[in-house]
N, C-alpha and C positions, 0 to 999 in steps of 0.2 A: 598739381597731378599732372602726370604724364599723358598725353593723347595719342590716339592712334596715328595721327599725322606727323607728332614728333617721334613716335618710334620708327615710322617709315622712313625716316632721313639718316638713320643711323648707317655708318659707312663702315664696312669691315676693316678691321685693322690687320692688314695684311704683313706690316713689319713686325708686329707681335707675332703673328702667325708662323713668320718665317724663323723666328728665333726658337720657337718650340721644336723646330725640325721633325724628325721622325718619332720623337715621344708622343704618347698619348696624351689627350687633356689630364686624364687621372696622374699619369707618370710626371707629367710637368707641374702640377699642382703640388705633388709630394716633394719636388726639388725647390718649390717655392717655399713650402713649409720649412723645410731643413736650411734653406738660406736664412729665413726669419729667425730661427733658433740660433745661428750662428752671430746674429748681431744683437740678440736679446729682444727681437720683436716677436708680437704674437698675433698672427693673421689666420683665419679659418678658410684657408684657401682649398676649394675642391675643383673637380672638373667643370661643373656648372660655371663657377667664377671665370674661368679660364675662356669657356665658350661664350660667356657675356663680353668679355674684353675682345675677343678675336670677331665676334659680331658686330663691334662697335657700340654695344649698348652703355659700356663703361669708357667714357670719353676721356676720363683722367682719373686715376686710381686717388684714393685717400692717402694721407701722409705716412702711413705705417707701410703700405704697399709700395708706395714710391721708394721709401728707404730700401726695402727688399728687392724691388726690380734694379735698383742702381747698384745695390751690393752685388746682384747676380750678374750684371753685365757693366762691369767698371769701363769707365770711358765714355759710355753712351748716355745721351740726355733722354728726357722724357719724350721729346720730339722724335729722337731717334727710335725710340721704342712705340712710335705710333700714335702717341697719345696727344691729346689737345691741352693747350695752356690753361692752368686752372683759372685764371682771369676771364677767358673767353667762355668757359665752361659755366661759369658762376654769373656771367654778365656783369662784372665789374664788383667790387667791394662795398661801394656805398649803400646800396640797399640790403637788409635783412632777407634770407630767403624763407626763413621759417618764423612763427611765433616764437619769441623768446623763452628760453627755459628759465623755469622759475629759480633754478639753482645757480644758473649761470647766463644772464642776460645778455642778448647778442644786439650790438648797435651797428654791427657793418664795419667797426673800426677796431675789432678786437685782435688779439695776438694769434699766431698760428694754432694754437691748442684750441681756443675756444672758436675759431674759424672751422677747423676741423670738425669740431662738434656740430657747428650749424649745418655743415654739409651731410654729416651722419643722419641728423634730423630730418632733413631735406628728403634724402633718399627714402626714409621710411614711409613718406607719402605716396613714393612712386612705384608703379607697377605698369605694364605694358597694356596696349590694347583697350579692351573694354571692362577690365576688372575694377569699375568704378567702386564697387562696395569694398571690396579687399582694399583698394588703394587708400580708400577715405577712412576705413574703420581701423585699419591696423598700423596707422602712423603715430608713433609716439608724440608728436607735435599736436594732435587733435585735442579736443576738449578745451573749454576756457582754461587759460592759464591763472592761477590764484594771483590776484593783484593787477592782471592786467586784463581790463575791460575790454580792450579792444582786439583781443587775440581771436584767432580763428574758432569758430563753435564746431563741435564734433558732428559728425552725421550719425544715423541711427545704425545700430549693428545688426539690424534685422536684414536677413538675406532672402531675397525672393525665392518662393518653392522652387521654381522651374529652373534656377539658377545652375550651370553646368561648371562645375570646378575644374581649372586646368593649371597649367604651369605659373600663369600670373598669380591666382590666388595663393597657391601653395607657397610660391617664392616670397609673396608679402607676410605671411604667417612666419617663415622663417627669417626673413630680415628683421620682423619685429623682435624676435628672441635675442638677435645680435645685438640691435640697438639697446634694449634694456640691459643687456650684460655689459655693455660698453660704459652707457652713462651710469651704472651701478658701481662699476670699478672707479669712476671718476669722483662720483658725489655721495655715494651712500642711498639709502634706500627711502628716507622719509619723505623726500620731496616728490618721489617717482610712483609710490604705490597706487594712488587714486588715479593716476593719469594711464596706468598699465592695465586697469581693469577693462575699459572699452576693447582694446585689441584683443584681449582674452575671450570677451563676449563673441566678439565677429568671429573669432577661429572656430568657436564651439558652434556657433550658428552655421558656418559653412559646413562642419562636420553633418549636423542635423537635417540641414535642408537641401545640400548640394548633392550632385552626383558626379562621379568622377570618371573621366573617359578610360583610365588605365589602372590596373591593380597598383602599380608603382606610384602614381600620383596619390591613390588612397593612402598607401602606406606613409608616404612622406607628410601627407596633411594629417594623419593620426599622430605621427612623431613630433611634428610641429606643433600641433595643438597641445600634446602631452609636455613637450620642452616649455612652451609659453606658461602653461599652468604651473610648471615647477619654478619658472623664473619670477612670475608674479607671486607665488607662495614664498620665494626667498625675499623678496620685497616686504611681504608682511612679516616675514620671521625677523628680519634684521630690524624691523622698526617696532618690534615689540607686539605685534598682533598676532599672538600664538594661535588662536583658535581659527582665524582666518588662514594662516599658513597651513595647519593641519587639513584644513578642508581643501585647498588649493593641492597639495601632496597626495591627498587621497583621490583627487579628481585625475592627477596625472597617472596614478598607480593603476585606476580603473581603466583608463584610456590604453594603458600599456598591455593590461590582460585581453583587453578586447582584440586589440591589433596583434598580439602575439609578438611584442616587441621586447626581447630581453634588455636591449640597451636602455630604453625608455624605463624599464621596470626597476633596472639597477639603479639609475640615478633617481627615481622616485624614493626608492629604499633608502639611498644615501642621505638625500635631505630629510627624510622622515626620522632616521636614526639621529641627525644632527638636531633637530628640532626637540626630540624626546630628551636628549641630553639637557639641552638649554632650559628645558621645561621641568627638569628632576625626575624624569620617567627613565630611570637609568635601565631598568630591564629591558624596557621597550626599545631602547636605544640599542642594546645588544642583539635583540631579536631581529630588528629591522635591519642592522649592518650584516647579518647573517645571512638574511634572506636576500639582500643584495649581492652578497658574494656568490649565492647559488646562482642566480641570474647573469652575473659578470663571468662566470666560468665558461658561460657559451660564447662569449666574446674572447678576443685575443689582445688583451689590454692589462698588462702587468700594473701600470700606473693606477687604472682602475679599482683593482683588487688592492693595491696599497692603500688607497684612499679609504676604501670600505673597512680595510682592517683597522685603519687609525679611528675610524667612527666605532667601530667595535671596542677597541682599547678604551676610549672615552666613557663609552658606557660602563665597562668594567670598573674603571678607576672611580667614578661615581658611586658604584657599589662598594668601594673600598676592597676589590680584589686585585690585590698587587700582582700576583702570580699570573692570573689571567690577563691583566692589563700588560704585562711585561712580554707574554707570548704573543699577543697581538702585535703590540710594537715591534717586535722580532721580525714576526711574519711581513709587516709592511714594510720593513727596511729591505728584507729579500726581494719583495715584488718590486720595490722602488728602484733598488739597483740593477734591475734588468733594464732600465731605461725607457725611452719614449718609443713608440710605434705608431704607424699609420692608422691602427686600429683605436688608437686613444680617442674618445669622444670629443668633440668640438667644445663642449662646454667644461671641460677640464684643464683649460688653457691657465686657470689660476694655479694649478697644483704643480708646484715646483718645490726646491729645497726650502724656501721661505715658509711655505704653509706647512710641509713636513715639520719643520721645526717648532712652528705655532702649535700645532695640534699636540706634538710631544709636551710643550710646555703646558697646554691645559691639562694634559693627563696627570703630570707631576704635580700641579696646583691642587688639582682635585684629591690628591693622595697626601696633600700636605707638605709636600717637600718643596717649599717655596725658593730656596737658593737654586736647587737644580732647575726647578721651572723658570727661574729668571736667567739662567744661562742660555736656555733654548729660544726664550721669547727675545733675549738680546740679538743672538744670532739671526732671528727671523726677521727683525727689524733692519738689521746691517745689510742683509742679502737681498730685501725687497725692493724691486724696481720703483724708484720715486714717482713713475707716472702713474702707479698704481694707487691713488691717494687714500682710499678707504682702507685698503689693506695695510698701508703703512701706519695709519691712524690706530688701526686694530691692534696690530703687533706691538706698538708703543704702548696702548692702554694697558694691554696684557703685562708688558714688562713693568710699567708703574705699579699694577696690583701686586705682581709677585715681589717686587723690592720692597714695597711697603710692609709687606707680611714677613719679608725675609730679615727684618730689622735693618734696612737701608733706606732710612727716611729721606736723605738728601739726594740720593740717586733716583729715588722714586718721584720726589718732586720734579728734578730735572727731566725725566721721561714724561711727567704730567705737562709739563710747560711745553713740550714738543707735540704733544697730541692737542693741546690748546691751539698751537700755531696752526694746526690743521682744520681746525673744527669751522672756521669761514668756509671752506671749500666741500667739507664732508656734513651730511646731515644722517646720522646712523643713532637710534635710540639705545642700540645695543653698546656702542661705543660711549655715549654719554653716560649710560648707566653704570658701565664698568669704571669710568672716571669718577664717578660720584662715589661709588663704593670706596675707591682709593682714597677720596678726600675724607671720606669718614673715619678711616684706619688711621690716616695721619694726623687728625685732629688733636689727639692728646700730645703729639710731638710738634706742636706748632713752633715751639721755641728752636728746633733743630734748624740748621743751616738750610736756607731756601724753602723751607716747608711753608712758612707763614706767607710768603710771596705768593707761592703756588695757590695756598688755599684761598687769598683774597681775589687772585686772578680768576678761579674756578667760581667763586662766588658771585663775581661781577659778570662772568660768561652766562651763568644761569640767569642772571636778573635781566640780561639783554635779550635772551632767547624767547 
């Protein structure tokens, strides 16, 4: 946990400030996001992040930001940009900085991806000054780690009634949301859901017990708590806990309505629609997506309207209404083709062409057009960035399922093997369920080329789980 004495030692990064020039922090953050898109990175840079860098609070950026900054300023090093060497910031690689993540244990000698994840988890512990409760309760590394009796126990999420909520607490809530999303992208939901409950309780305890100094801080706290509820709801959703997910999404929607926040409301309805479709409540999926679109029209994000149109299309497909599904898909493409904007919500970083293809595949599969679904699923898997392991496994699982039902058992088995190759890094009940359904479809075709080997390997994987 960062102490006030540590915060006081922050040295302003004048070199980085000089590179910003006459641009405002917000304008510079937009330039960073644009540069990230140019090289296929996804960073959630905003004016607050730029301010933290210039104030010296971020002594060394994570690897994603490092790649973006070096792309923006070719020929310069991190030192030229005013940053401290990563080894100095971490105090050496020999000691773990956080309790080990249950899906990806950190032993101080890991490769760069795992090392970066350790740094991400460590930062989730930290806020500035005296924000003790927020810093302790909103860290994803808190709570006993399953199977690791020596790990750090979590502190109580109870917040003293006299607590005054400020920038540190709100930033801790926002950081917890980002950390959950990053880890979910890498590992899937199953190992994260229980650990994410404590930060959520702490965030809502801040809402209930704290008083904020400014209206803007209160708005950010409501938005952060609502986004955290959605993130935890998604972990429940992806790990098959549909009732829990429904409750978390409803909590986020209530928070959005209380705060008058259309962006949060649109997000809550988007996920509610997704959940309703997965649960077979297709009419609810349609209505929730339509409600989300009404909220989203107050924003300036065509991509958000595209995603909500795809959610609506999924509901229509589940109802067997091909005409309405195609209308929604056409609208989704029209919005998507308008491109990205600075108004796109931070949580939509996952929504690009691969997800567009995958959601279309799901629609055609629901309508029984398996070959057409397989074409979209294959394109989704081919386009997906290999760093987002969970989605890559998901798209390949969709492809295997579609190919199995399209009468291509050998290709389905090959795609199934590719999913199994990723399951040592991804824990998602949804993906495992899809793969089990595919295995059941392929069982009568065991003698087809490659199918028997896939079925045997799948059975062995289930036995080891």
